[in-house]
All heavy atoms as an XYZ file, in Angstrom:
996
protein
N      93.961     61.316    110.371
C      95.010     61.071    111.379
C      94.482     61.327    112.762
O      93.815     62.343    112.991
C      96.195     62.043    111.008
C      97.375     61.876    111.901
O      97.869     60.724    112.017
O      97.803     62.853    112.483
N      94.833     60.494    113.698
C      94.346     60.579    115.062
C      94.784     61.876    115.719
O      94.039     62.499    116.478
C      94.850     59.372    115.819
C      93.833     58.730    116.702
C      94.407     57.533    117.354
C      93.322     56.683    117.987
N      93.760     55.533    118.609
N      96.027     62.325    115.526
C      96.546     63.488    116.146
C      95.815     64.741    115.698
O      95.515     65.607    116.483
C      98.000     63.637    115.885
S      99.052     62.432    116.788
N      95.525     64.800    114.413
C      94.807     65.948    113.846
C      93.445     66.091    114.472
O      93.025     67.176    114.822
C      94.702     65.894    112.331
C      96.051     66.117    111.651
O      96.945     66.743    112.311
O      96.217     65.672    110.506
N      92.724     64.958    114.555
C      91.357     65.027    115.122
C      91.394     65.354    116.608
O      90.568     66.088    117.106
C      90.618     63.729    114.876
O      91.259     62.653    115.509
N      92.392     64.859    117.302
C      92.556     65.229    118.733
C      92.860     66.693    118.899
O      92.239     67.359    119.690
C      93.645     64.384    119.394
C      93.965     64.832    120.816
C      93.105     64.447    121.848
C      95.071     65.665    121.076
C      93.370     64.879    123.140
C      95.301     66.051    122.370
C      94.445     65.692    123.411
O      94.718     66.147    124.689
N      93.763     67.215    118.118
C      94.151     68.613    118.274
C      92.987     69.522    117.902
O      92.802     70.590    118.497
C      95.407     68.963    117.510
O      95.219     68.754    116.130
N      92.223     69.145    116.919
C      91.045     69.962    116.549
C      90.018     69.949    117.639
O      89.427     70.970    117.948
C      90.438     69.454    115.260
C      91.180     69.924    113.985
C      91.268     71.436    113.894
O      90.258     72.129    114.041
O      92.340     71.906    113.578
N      89.829     68.803    118.276
C      88.853     68.712    119.365
C      89.303     69.586    120.557
O      88.501     70.298    121.172
C      88.690     67.272    119.825
N      90.604     69.547    120.867
C      91.156     70.368    121.967
C      90.988     71.850    121.625
O      90.582     72.646    122.466
C      92.610     69.989    122.273
C      93.283     70.988    123.208
C      92.732     68.601    122.772
N      91.342     72.207    120.400
C      91.221     73.604    119.958
C      89.768     74.072    120.083
O      89.522     75.149    120.640
C      91.659     73.751    118.509
C      91.789     75.159    118.065
C      92.101     75.334    116.591
C      93.253     74.516    116.129
N      93.570     74.676    114.704
N      88.799     73.326    119.657
C      87.407     73.660    119.789
C      87.027     73.840    121.252
O      86.304     74.767    121.633
C      86.478     72.632    119.124
C      86.395     72.803    117.630
C      85.234     71.962    117.001
N      85.397     70.543    117.336
C      86.114     69.675    116.589
N      86.811     70.122    115.572
N      86.195     68.415    116.929
N      87.508     72.950    122.102
C      87.175     73.019    123.546
C      87.739     74.273    124.161
O      87.051     74.917    124.949
C      87.781     71.777    124.227
C      87.454     71.671    125.726
C      88.082     70.443    126.342
O      89.162     69.964    125.900
N      87.452     69.899    127.379
N      88.923     74.671    123.796
C      89.544     75.862    124.336
C      88.797     77.148    123.883
O      88.458     78.002    124.683
C      91.025     75.954    123.961
C      91.782     74.847    124.652
C      91.603     77.326    124.323
C      93.160     74.640    124.079
N      88.459     77.224    122.582
C      87.741     78.408    122.113
C      86.314     78.458    122.725
O      85.817     79.539    123.048
C      87.679     78.368    120.550
C      88.939     78.945    119.909
C      90.041     78.151    119.685
C      89.013     80.294    119.606
C      91.189     78.662    119.137
C      90.162     80.785    119.021
C      91.248     80.003    118.826
O      92.384     80.520    118.240
N      85.733     77.283    122.891
C      84.383     77.226    123.511
C      84.506     77.698    124.948
O      83.593     78.456    125.426
C      83.831     75.800    123.453
C      82.512     75.653    124.102
N      81.359     76.160    123.553
C      82.141     75.041    125.280
C      80.350     75.917    124.336
N      80.806     75.217    125.375
N      85.579     77.365    125.659
C      85.737     77.785    127.072
C      85.893     79.283    127.090
O      85.315     79.968    127.960
C      86.965     77.102    127.668
C      87.173     77.410    129.141
C      86.042     76.901    129.971
C      86.309     77.059    131.465
N      85.185     76.570    132.265
N      86.666     79.901    126.179
C      86.774     81.353    126.146
C      85.411     81.984    125.937
O      85.093     82.943    126.607
C      87.791     81.793    125.023
C      87.729     83.314    124.853
C      89.204     81.397    125.370
N      84.659     81.424    125.004
C      83.320     81.993    124.779
C      82.444     81.905    126.051
O      81.750     82.836    126.373
C      82.616     81.234    123.608
C      83.264     81.523    122.289
O      83.962     82.577    122.145
O      83.128     80.708    121.344
N      82.498     80.760    126.726
C      81.740     80.613    127.969
C      82.191     81.660    129.003
O      81.315     82.269    129.675
C      81.934     79.209    128.592
C      81.218     78.117    127.900
C      81.515     76.792    128.560
O      82.420     76.647    129.426
O      80.793     75.778    128.235
N      83.483     81.791    129.190
C      84.045     82.763    130.162
C      83.590     84.196    129.833
O      83.165     84.910    130.726
C      85.555     82.649    130.210
C      86.149     81.408    130.838
C      87.639     81.313    130.489
C      85.885     81.347    132.336
N      83.672     84.532    128.568
C      83.269     85.917    128.161
C      81.812     86.177    128.433
O      81.418     87.244    128.887
C      83.635     86.156    126.703
C      85.152     86.138    126.408
S      86.132     87.244    127.367
C      85.678     88.781    126.601
N      80.975     85.147    128.178
C      79.588     85.295    128.472
C      79.334     85.426    129.973
O      78.570     86.273    130.416
C      78.827     84.071    127.927
C      77.304     84.152    128.137
C      76.577     82.977    127.594
C      75.131     83.132    127.868
N      74.389     81.919    127.891
N      79.995     84.607    130.753
C      79.823     84.600    132.193
C      80.307     85.917    132.816
O      79.620     86.489    133.697
C      80.525     83.401    132.842
C      80.103     83.215    134.282
C      80.592     81.903    134.880
O      81.056     81.031    134.121
O      80.487     81.742    136.108
N      81.443     86.424    132.393
C      81.950     87.632    132.990
C      81.079     88.856    132.590
O      80.966     89.794    133.380
C      83.429     87.937    132.707
C      83.704     88.221    131.249
C      84.321     86.784    133.261
C      85.110     88.631    130.953
N      80.429     88.784    131.438
C      79.506     89.875    131.065
C      78.316     89.928    131.979
O      77.775     90.943    132.259
C      79.064     89.728    129.593
O      78.255     88.625    129.385
N      77.972     88.749    132.524
C      76.844     88.707    133.487
C      77.272     89.308    134.834
O      76.437     89.649    135.662
C      76.347     87.266    133.693
C      75.700     86.718    132.411
C      75.455     85.205    132.494
O      75.761     84.592    133.552
O      75.019     84.640    131.446
N      78.580     89.428    135.078
C      79.134     89.996    136.294
C      79.465     91.456    136.123
O      80.051     92.071    136.998
C      80.322     89.230    136.754
C      80.013     87.996    137.590
C      79.576     86.832    136.990
C      80.133     88.042    138.964
C      79.279     85.712    137.744
C      79.816     86.939    139.742
C      79.374     85.770    139.130
O      79.069     84.637    139.848
N      79.183     92.015    134.933
C      79.335     93.412    134.730
C      80.434     93.821    133.712
O      80.642     94.996    133.468
N      81.171     92.835    133.251
C      82.211     93.160    132.241
C      81.548     93.611    130.933
O      80.590     92.998    130.520
C      83.121     91.963    131.961
C      84.059     92.179    130.824
C      85.225     93.014    130.987
C      83.789     91.696    129.575
C      86.048     93.278    129.900
C      84.654     91.949    128.482
C      85.767     92.754    128.722
O      86.564     93.018    127.646
N      82.093     94.636    130.345
C      81.570     95.150    129.086
C      82.690     95.444    128.121
O      83.602     96.237    128.453
C      80.711     96.396    129.281
O      80.366     96.944    128.032
N      82.704     94.834    126.989
C      83.737     95.094    125.953
C      83.733     96.550    125.544
O      84.754     97.144    125.377
C      83.515     94.160    124.708
C      84.551     94.525    123.662
C      83.606     92.722    125.116
N      82.553     97.144    125.443
C      82.439     98.527    125.034
C      83.174     99.481    125.996
O      83.894    100.353    125.571
C      80.914     98.941    124.898
C      80.801    100.407    124.545
C      80.256     98.080    123.844
N      83.010     99.283    127.320
C      83.610    100.114    128.311
C      85.125    100.018    128.235
O      85.847    100.961    128.457
C      83.147     99.746    129.728
C      81.721    100.078    129.995
C      81.248     99.610    131.330
O      82.110     99.229    132.176
O      80.045     99.536    131.546
N      85.629     98.844    128.029
C      87.050     98.603    128.036
C      87.710     98.632    126.666
O      88.803     98.207    126.505
C      87.338     97.255    128.711
C      86.959     97.194    130.147
C      87.678     98.248    131.009
O      88.861     98.505    130.764
O      87.023     98.774    131.913
N      86.977     99.145    125.693
C      87.452     99.110    124.291
C      88.716     99.906    124.147
O      88.722    101.120    124.449
C      86.329     99.588    123.387
C      86.608     99.392    121.920
C      85.414     99.678    121.121
C      85.686     99.384    119.669
N      84.559     99.522    118.833
N      89.754     99.251    123.659
C      90.992     99.959    123.381
C      91.348    100.053    121.914
O      92.404    100.415    121.534
C      92.135     99.213    124.093
C      92.037     99.269    125.587
O      91.693    100.338    126.112
N      92.334     98.171    126.239
N      90.400     99.665    121.138
C      90.632     99.584    119.684
C      90.367    100.973    119.096
O      89.566    101.778    119.635
C      89.699     98.599    119.042
C      89.805     97.162    119.583
C      88.808     96.277    118.935
C      91.204     96.614    119.335
N      91.016    101.244    118.003
C      90.789    102.525    117.317
C      89.430    102.574    116.651
O      88.904    101.495    116.346
C      91.921    102.699    116.241
C      93.324    102.721    116.807
C      94.335    102.729    115.653
C      93.569    103.987    117.648
N      88.878    103.747    116.391
C      87.535    103.838    115.820
C      87.403    103.135    114.497
O      86.304    102.697    114.182
C      87.324    105.366    115.626
C      88.323    105.991    116.542
C      89.467    105.049    116.704
N      88.446    103.033    113.736
C      88.337    102.395    112.411
C      88.590    100.875    112.363
O      88.692    100.274    111.349
C      89.269    103.090    111.407
C      90.734    102.993    111.793
O      90.980    102.654    112.969
O      91.584    103.219    110.929
N      88.675    100.282    113.554
C      88.898     98.846    113.637
C      87.608     98.103    113.371
O      86.515     98.451    113.868
C      89.442     98.455    115.086
C      89.462     96.943    115.266
C      90.819     99.051    115.305
N      87.693     97.060    112.501
C      86.506     96.379    112.094
C      86.166     95.200    113.052
O      86.865     94.920    113.990
C      86.669     95.872    110.685
C      87.688     94.814    110.478
O      88.256     94.348    111.504
O      87.937     94.447    109.303
N      85.062     94.568    112.771
C      84.504     93.505    113.642
C      85.526     92.326    113.675
O      85.657     91.718    114.727
C      83.147     93.014    113.091
C      82.653     91.824    113.815
C      82.141     94.121    113.166
N      86.167     92.000    112.561
C      87.121     90.920    112.584
C      88.254     91.151    113.556
O      88.700     90.262    114.218
C      87.686     90.650    111.176
C      86.678     90.033    110.271
O      85.734     89.335    110.704
N      86.750     90.321    108.971
N      88.715     92.380    113.662
C      89.815     92.670    114.564
C      89.303     92.602    116.045
O      90.048     92.221    116.910
C      90.407     94.057    114.286
C      91.764     94.196    114.900
C      92.609     95.255    114.248
O      92.345     95.612    113.064
O      93.535     95.721    114.909
N      88.042     92.979    116.274
C      87.485     92.822    117.617
C      87.463     91.331    117.981
O      87.675     90.977    119.136
C      86.112     93.453    117.684
C      86.137     94.929    117.701
C      84.759     95.527    117.978
O      84.085     95.019    118.873
O      84.416     96.553    117.364
N      87.201     90.452    117.030
C      87.183     89.024    117.273
C      88.583     88.529    117.605
O      88.721     87.686    118.494
C      86.693     88.306    116.010
C      86.508     86.821    116.168
C      85.926     86.192    114.901
N      85.865     84.762    115.036
C      86.896     83.914    114.876
N      88.059     84.396    114.548
N      86.735     82.634    114.988
N      89.628     89.094    117.009
C      90.985     88.738    117.321
C      91.263     89.098    118.816
O      91.883     88.267    119.491
C      92.008     89.443    116.417
C      93.404     89.261    116.871
C      91.835     88.900    114.983
N      90.873     90.245    119.273
C      91.073     90.615    120.632
C      90.367     89.657    121.595
O      90.916     89.314    122.646
C      90.546     92.095    120.899
C      90.576     92.456    122.372
C      91.355     93.045    120.085
N      89.187     89.170    121.244
C      88.491     88.200    122.075
C      89.357     86.966    122.347
O      89.222     86.343    123.363
C      87.161     87.829    121.386
C      86.332     86.833    122.195
C      85.029     86.480    121.421
N      84.204     85.643    122.189
C      83.175     86.057    122.897
N      82.888     87.335    122.961
N      82.444     85.207    123.588
N      90.157     86.614    121.394
C      90.976     85.349    121.496
C      92.481     85.664    121.623
O      93.293     84.902    121.142
C      90.704     84.440    120.319
C      89.232     84.016    120.235
C      88.452     84.482    119.187
C      88.665     83.234    121.216
C      87.120     84.102    119.070
C      87.316     82.869    121.134
C      86.563     83.291    120.068
O      85.255     82.946    120.015
N      92.779     86.682    122.411
C      94.200     86.932    122.677
C      94.822     85.732    123.375
O      94.122     84.979    124.059
C      94.370     88.191    123.545
C      94.498     89.468    122.786
N      94.641     90.702    123.410
C      94.536     89.712    121.471
C      94.719     91.586    122.534
N      94.660     91.068    121.331
N      96.105     85.592    123.209
C      96.817     84.393    123.730
C      96.648     84.182    125.217
O      96.564     83.006    125.690
C      98.310     84.480    123.378
O      98.898     85.620    123.979
N      96.546     85.286    126.002
C      96.345     85.153    127.433
C      95.007     84.400    127.733
O      95.010     83.491    128.605
C      96.299     86.499    128.110
C      97.570     87.298    127.971
C      97.520     88.230    126.791
O      97.101     87.790    125.674
O      97.956     89.412    126.899
N      93.991     84.810    127.037
C      92.697     84.187    127.273
C      92.716     82.712    126.853
O      92.127     81.876    127.542
C      91.612     84.923    126.496
C      91.418     86.354    127.024
C      90.452     87.070    126.105
C      90.556     88.575    126.387
N      90.122     89.368    125.295
N      93.318     82.396    125.759
C      93.411     81.013    125.243
C      94.202     80.179    126.285
O      93.825     79.049    126.598
C      94.027     80.937    123.893
C      93.200     81.586    122.767
C      94.010     81.610    121.504
C      91.890     80.872    122.572
N      95.305     80.709    126.792
C      96.134     79.979    127.731
C      95.380     79.728    129.037
O      95.465     78.640    129.616
C      97.431     80.757    128.048
N      94.643     80.710    129.510
C      93.858     80.578    130.758
C      92.755     79.556    130.529
O      92.500     78.685    131.381
C      93.311     81.947    131.221
C      94.459     82.794    131.749
C      92.257     81.730    132.280
C      94.150     84.216    131.957
N      92.059     79.625    129.363
C      91.022     78.604    129.072
C      91.592     77.224    129.059
O      91.019     76.304    129.662
C      90.354     78.977    127.775
N      92.760     77.057    128.426
C      93.430     75.752    128.394
C      93.697     75.254    129.831
O      93.436     74.110    130.176
C      94.701     75.870    127.594
C      95.423     74.515    127.489
C      95.093     73.603    126.498
C      96.431     74.200    128.366
C      95.742     72.373    126.428
C      97.110     73.018    128.309
C      96.763     72.093    127.299
O      97.381     70.883    127.239
N      94.225     76.200    130.638
C      94.533     75.818    132.047
C      93.327     75.442    132.822
O      93.341     74.463    133.633
N      92.237     76.171    132.641
C      90.999     75.883    133.377
C      90.457     74.549    132.976
O      89.917     73.832    133.839
C      89.974     76.979    133.155
C      90.273     78.364    133.778
C      89.306     79.396    133.268
C      90.310     78.226    135.262
N      90.533     74.187    131.710
C      90.018     72.910    131.249
C      90.880     71.747    131.655
O      90.372     70.665    131.930
C      89.892     72.946    129.700
C      89.647     71.582    129.088
C      88.827     73.907    129.263
N      92.179     71.945    131.849
C      93.077     70.848    132.008
C      93.756     70.707    133.381
O      94.650     69.863    133.552
C      94.216     70.913    130.948
C      93.646     70.603    129.583
O      93.309     69.448    129.303
N      93.548     71.608    128.732
N      93.368     71.561    134.338
C      93.947     71.457    135.674
C      92.872     71.357    136.736
O      91.733     71.829    136.519
C      94.862     72.638    135.968
O      94.122     73.863    135.927
C      96.039     72.795    134.998
N      93.194     70.834    137.923
C      92.207     70.761    138.980
C      91.803     72.184    139.443
O      92.589     73.130    139.365
C      92.958     70.009    140.103
C      94.185     69.456    139.511
C      94.451     70.243    138.259
N      90.592     72.308    139.982
C      90.059     73.567    140.414
C      90.926     74.269    141.489
O      90.908     75.470    141.591
C      88.620     73.403    140.936
C      87.638     73.069    139.874
C      86.249     72.937    140.419
O      85.963     73.414    141.537
O      85.395     72.392    139.715
N      91.607     73.488    142.281
C      92.410     74.109    143.358
C      93.786     74.584    142.911
O      94.498     75.227    143.644
C      92.581     73.111    144.515
C      93.039     71.763    144.037
C      92.267     70.676    143.753
C      94.386     71.374    143.785
N      93.007     69.619    143.329
C      94.338     70.004    143.320
C      95.643     71.946    143.878
C      95.475     69.284    142.987
C      96.749     71.258    143.533
C      96.680     69.942    143.090
N      94.163     74.247    141.698
C      95.493     74.563    141.204
C      95.538     75.966    140.584
O      94.791     76.293    139.687
C      95.805     73.540    140.087
C      97.300     73.522    139.773
O      98.113     73.873    140.570
N      97.595     73.094    138.559
N      96.468     76.834    141.124
C      96.597     78.182    140.540
C      97.131     78.014    139.091
O      97.874     77.068    138.779
C      97.650     78.852    141.415
C      97.765     78.034    142.624
C      97.322     76.632    142.295
N      96.778     78.984    138.259
C      97.307     78.961    136.874
C      98.465     79.950    136.781
O      98.494     81.057    137.384
C      96.229     79.429    135.908
C      94.947     78.589    135.862
C      93.999     79.175    134.831
C      95.302     77.167    135.510
N      99.514     79.552    136.038
C     100.663     80.429    135.789
C     100.860     80.559    134.307
O     101.079     79.568    133.598
C     101.887     79.854    136.476
C     101.722     79.760    137.962
C     102.990     79.174    138.652
O     104.005     78.947    137.995
N     102.885     79.003    139.928
N     100.792     81.783    133.808
C     100.929     82.085    132.422
C     102.173     82.983    132.197
O     102.312     83.941    132.963
C      99.679     82.807    131.857
C      98.385     82.114    132.270
C      99.799     83.108    130.416
C      98.185     80.764    131.692
N     102.980     82.646    131.222
C     104.139     83.516    130.935
C     104.019     83.937    129.499
O     103.707     83.148    128.616
C     105.461     82.704    131.109
O     105.482     82.224    132.471
C     106.640     83.616    130.823
N     104.289     85.219    129.239
C     104.253     85.750    127.855
C     105.364     86.760    127.670
O     105.891     87.272    128.653
C     102.909     86.344    127.555
C     102.506     87.473    128.506
C     101.142     87.954    128.262
O     100.208     87.188    127.948
N     100.912     89.248    128.388
N     105.744     86.936    126.467
C     106.873     87.813    126.181
C     106.471     89.229    125.801
O     107.301     90.012    125.322
C     107.789     87.212    125.125
C     107.055     87.018    123.809
O     105.849     87.330    123.692
N     107.762     86.489    122.812
N     105.230     89.575    125.952
C     104.751     90.950    125.698
C     103.915     91.415    126.880
O     103.483     90.617    127.728
C     103.961     90.983    124.398
C     102.791     90.055    124.369
N     102.876     88.761    124.047
C     101.474     90.304    124.727
C     101.664     88.169    124.162
N     100.831     89.092    124.561
N     103.610     92.652    126.916
C     102.829     93.216    128.034
C     101.344     92.822    127.802
O     100.866     92.775    126.679
C     102.954     94.703    128.103
C     104.348     95.096    128.583
C     104.506     96.588    128.732
N     103.636     97.069    129.811
C     103.393     98.302    130.057
N     103.874     99.225    129.234
N     102.637     98.681    131.028
N     100.664     92.590    128.874
C      99.261     92.267    128.845
C      98.450     93.583    128.491
O      98.797     94.659    128.995
C      98.760     91.674    130.163
C      97.333     91.140    130.084
C      98.915     92.650    131.350
C      96.909     90.338    131.287
N      97.533     93.452    127.577
C      96.766     94.618    127.205
C      95.689     94.921    128.295
O      95.343     94.121    129.092
C      96.103     94.465    125.796
S      94.671     93.356    125.763
N      95.211     96.184    128.235
C      94.244     96.622    129.245
C      92.963     95.759    129.292
O      92.455     95.375    130.315
C      93.880     98.066    128.990
C      92.961     98.668    130.046
C      92.691    100.138    129.748
C      91.839    100.759    130.834
N      91.532    102.120    130.570
N      92.489     95.402    128.092
C      91.270     94.568    127.973
C      91.484     93.185    128.568
O      90.713     92.693    129.335
C      90.876     94.471    126.483
C      89.448     93.935    126.323
C      89.409     92.453    126.103
O      90.421     91.836    125.789
O      88.290     91.887    126.274
N      92.614     92.577    128.287
C      92.905     91.247    128.833
C      93.104     91.293    130.332
O      92.684     90.413    131.056
C      94.174     90.637    128.167
S      93.876     90.071    126.470
N      93.747     92.360    130.815
C      93.934     92.524    132.256
C      92.625     92.560    132.952
O      92.393     91.850    133.977
C      94.724     93.824    132.525
C      95.206     93.998    133.891
N      94.457     94.498    134.916
C      96.422     93.628    134.445
C      95.161     94.520    136.063
N      96.361     94.002    135.788
N      91.684     93.305    132.426
C      90.322     93.389    133.022
C      89.630     92.055    132.930
O      88.992     91.605    133.913
C      89.496     94.469    132.323
C      88.128     94.717    132.899
C      88.120     95.047    134.372
C      88.374     96.491    134.637
N      88.323     96.791    136.091
N      89.732     91.360    131.833
C      89.088     90.027    131.657
C      89.655     89.031    132.699
O      88.917     88.309    133.320
C      89.295     89.516    130.197
C      88.970     88.033    130.100
C      88.458     90.325    129.239
N      90.969     89.041    132.857
C      91.593     88.093    133.807
C      91.115     88.394    135.235
O      90.913     87.465    136.035
C      93.114     88.069    133.718
C      93.740     87.091    134.715
C      93.541     87.688    132.296
N      90.940     89.687    135.580
C      90.405     90.016    136.891
C      89.024     89.357    137.074
O      88.742     88.723    138.110
C      90.286     91.505    137.059
C      91.558     92.220    137.259
C      91.449     93.744    137.347
O      90.511     94.336    136.720
O      92.231     94.331    138.086
N      88.176     89.475    136.081
C      86.834     88.892    136.188
C      86.908     87.383    136.205
O      86.148     86.712    136.947
C      85.983     89.330    134.973
C      85.269     90.636    135.254
C      85.766     91.847    134.747
C      84.049     90.682    135.944
C      85.106     93.053    134.976
C      83.394     91.865    136.149
C      83.937     93.065    135.670
N      87.777     86.787    135.381
C      87.923     85.306    135.387
C      88.357     84.798    136.747
O      87.832     83.785    137.243
C      88.863     84.833    134.252
C      88.257     85.102    132.898
C      89.201     83.360    134.419
C      89.201     84.821    131.722
N      89.293     85.484    137.393
C      89.696     85.067    138.726
C      88.548     85.180    139.717
O      88.448     84.349    140.658
C      90.909     85.847    139.223
O      90.569     87.172    139.560
N      87.710     86.122    139.516
C      86.525     86.301    140.385
C      85.532     85.148    140.200
O      85.074     84.522    141.150
C      85.855     87.668    140.139
C      84.583     87.951    140.940
C      84.937     88.099    142.425
C      83.920     89.182    140.449
N      85.140     84.881    138.975
C      84.051     83.930    138.754
C      84.529     82.472    138.894
O      83.730     81.614    139.224
C      83.432     84.089    137.346
C      84.402     83.823    136.227
C      82.761     85.457    137.213
C      83.775     83.712    134.838
N      85.838     82.230    138.707
C      86.305     80.811    138.835
C      86.846     80.526    140.197
O      87.048     79.375    140.557
C      87.424     80.567    137.793
O      88.508     81.373    138.061
C      86.924     80.681    136.395
N      87.168     81.579    141.002
C      87.790     81.354    142.274
C      89.254     80.892    142.175
O      89.850     80.449    143.156
N      89.817     81.015    140.973
C      91.183     80.560    140.764
C      92.174     81.709    140.898
O      91.889     82.842    140.485
C      91.333     79.985    139.318
C      90.469     78.795    139.008
C      91.003     77.505    139.648
N      92.129     76.902    139.009
C      92.081     75.979    138.036
N      90.886     75.553    137.587
N      93.176     75.491    137.521
N      93.322     81.396    141.464
C      94.414     82.365    141.454
C      95.109     82.214    140.123
O      95.432     81.109    139.682
C      95.385     82.081    142.586
C      96.487     83.095    142.687
C      97.406     82.804    143.879
O      96.996     82.084    144.819
O      98.500     83.363    143.840
N      95.387     83.333    139.439
C      96.012     83.332    138.157
C      97.200     84.285    138.199
O      97.050     85.463    138.529
C      95.003     83.774    137.048
C      93.792     82.898    137.028
C      95.721     83.761    135.682
C      92.646     83.377    136.155
N      98.378     83.765    137.885
C      99.573     84.565    137.826
C      99.982     84.700    136.361
O     100.163     83.727    135.696
C     100.721     83.917    138.620
C     101.987     84.801    138.546
C     100.291     83.722    140.073
N     100.115     85.965    135.903
C     100.515     86.243    134.577
C     101.844     87.003    134.623
O     101.931     88.066    135.237
C      99.491     87.074    133.734
C     100.009     87.417    132.375
C      98.159     86.368    133.686
N     102.861     86.406    134.030
C     104.152     87.097    133.939
C     104.250     87.684    132.569
O     104.298     86.961    131.567
C     105.286     86.099    134.192
C     106.690     86.648    133.863
C     107.034     87.759    134.863
N     108.449     88.138    134.681
C     108.836     89.379    134.449
N     107.967     90.376    134.384
N     110.085     89.679    134.358
N     104.197     89.020    132.487
C     104.333     89.666    131.187
C     105.762     90.281    131.058
O     106.603     90.041    131.899
C     103.200     90.631    130.949
C     103.275     91.950    131.716
O     104.291     92.185    132.426
O     102.322     92.759    131.627
N     105.943     91.083    130.064
C     107.283     91.661    129.802
C     107.733     92.612    130.892
O     108.922     92.869    131.027
C     107.281     92.321    128.412
N     106.809     93.118    131.681
C     107.126     94.127    132.675
C     107.116     93.604    134.129
O     107.949     94.017    134.922
C     106.157     95.317    132.649
O     106.237     95.945    131.398
N     106.176     92.747    134.442
C     106.061     92.349    135.856
C     105.181     91.064    135.992
O     104.637     90.611    134.987
C     105.433     93.453    136.682
C     104.065     93.881    136.252
C     103.524     95.022    137.075
N     104.449     96.108    137.389
C     104.718     97.119    136.609
N     104.088     97.308    135.477
N     105.599     98.032    136.972
N     105.063     90.630    137.213
C     104.088     89.577    137.564
C     102.758     90.246    137.933
O     102.784     91.207    138.688
C     104.607     88.779    138.787
C     105.721     87.829    138.454
C     107.038     88.187    138.545
C     105.479     86.509    138.060
C     108.061     87.331    138.238
C     106.430     85.638    137.716
C     107.789     86.050    137.813
N     101.709     89.656    137.457
C     100.356     90.053    137.858
C      99.722     88.904    138.581
O      99.562     87.823    138.006
C      99.520     90.415    136.612
C     100.050     91.561    135.819
N      99.636     92.852    136.045
C     100.943     91.614    134.820
C     100.262     93.663    135.238
N     101.078     92.922    134.456
N      99.409     89.085    139.838
C      98.777     88.040    140.661
C      97.259     88.414    140.769
O      96.919     89.355    141.464
C      99.379     87.993    142.047
C     100.812     87.577    142.050
N     101.185     86.271    142.315
C     101.932     88.239    141.844
C     102.486     86.207    142.253
N     102.977     87.378    141.916
N      96.463     87.640    140.077
C      95.036     87.870    140.054
C      94.374     86.948    141.071
O      94.589     85.735    141.018
C      94.403     87.624    138.671
C      94.947     88.540    137.607
C      96.022     88.203    136.823
C      94.308     89.745    137.351
C      96.490     89.054    135.820
C      94.766     90.594    136.375
C      95.884     90.246    135.607
N      93.584     87.531    141.946
C      92.877     86.694    142.944
C      91.622     87.421    143.377
O      91.639     88.636    143.667
C      93.786     86.467    144.156
C      93.247     85.489    145.174
C      94.234     85.227    146.256
C      93.714     84.194    147.207
N      94.651     83.861    148.269
N      90.520     86.655    143.338
C      89.189     87.239    143.763
C      88.849     88.525    143.048
O      88.288     89.436    143.669
C      89.138     87.360    145.312
C      89.325     86.070    146.009
C      89.440     86.194    147.512
O      89.441     87.339    148.008
O      89.494     85.147    148.181
N      89.173     88.598    141.752
C      88.793     89.786    140.965
C      89.724     90.965    141.032
O      89.385     92.041    140.511
N      90.860     90.789    141.713
C      91.791     91.933    141.807
C      93.173     91.504    141.398
O      93.544     90.344    141.494
C      91.801     92.481    143.260
C      90.427     92.967    143.647
C      90.467     93.897    144.854
O      91.532     94.306    145.265
O      89.400     94.255    145.292
N      93.953     92.476    141.011
C      95.310     92.232    140.596
C      96.324     92.935    141.582
O      96.018     94.027    142.041
C      95.600     92.716    139.158
S      97.307     92.419    138.613
N      97.402     92.238    141.803
C      98.439     92.813    142.699
C      99.046     94.114    142.203
O      99.555     94.881    142.988
C      99.610     91.776    142.856
O     100.160     91.502    141.645
N      98.892     94.391    140.919
C      99.475     95.649    140.392
C      98.585     96.858    140.665
O      98.989     97.991    140.477
C      99.744     95.520    138.872
S      98.294     95.689    137.857
N      97.380     96.592    141.130
C      96.443     97.687    141.480
C      96.045     98.495    140.256
O      95.671     99.635    140.369
N      96.104     97.882    139.074
C      95.708     98.595    137.832
C      96.817     99.380    137.238
O      96.598    100.069    136.251
N      97.997     99.306    137.801
C      99.155    100.031    137.235
C     100.079     98.997    136.619
O     100.595     98.092    137.289
C      99.911    100.837    138.311
C     101.192    101.444    137.834
C     101.122    102.598    137.063
C     102.413    100.832    138.102
C     102.297    103.170    136.599
C     103.557    101.399    137.616
C     103.507    102.583    136.871
O     104.673    103.109    136.394
N     100.374     99.152    135.356
C     101.297     98.219    134.690
C     101.898     98.916    133.532
O     102.685     98.555    132.772
C     100.629     96.925    134.333
C      99.638     96.981    133.193
C      99.854     96.732    131.911
C      98.277     97.310    133.325
N      98.678     96.858    131.194
C      97.713     97.237    132.037
C      97.402     97.703    134.361
C      96.360     97.513    131.777
C      96.094     97.960    134.093
C      95.576     97.855    132.864
């Protein structure tokens, strides 16, 4: 089916973009170990789940499908986790994109590696 093959191609492209972003931000100083919020008994598979949190997938989709000058706006019904917050700061820095995330508590305006919340959320 044409739709299935298209959606699989888009899905691969989005996950690939997340992988690229994570690699690039690590070159700018981001470290999963430093920002680790997982419990000591969490296994590797659960760490993989954190890598692909919905915020990161939504941002990757936006970066792939919108012009470079267009700010991204993400809305979610839960609070952004500390790890994702740090990742989005780095993504806004390396891409030069303004990213607005509306979570369950507030708006986070990410620009040039910083968030309007000042790290308080």
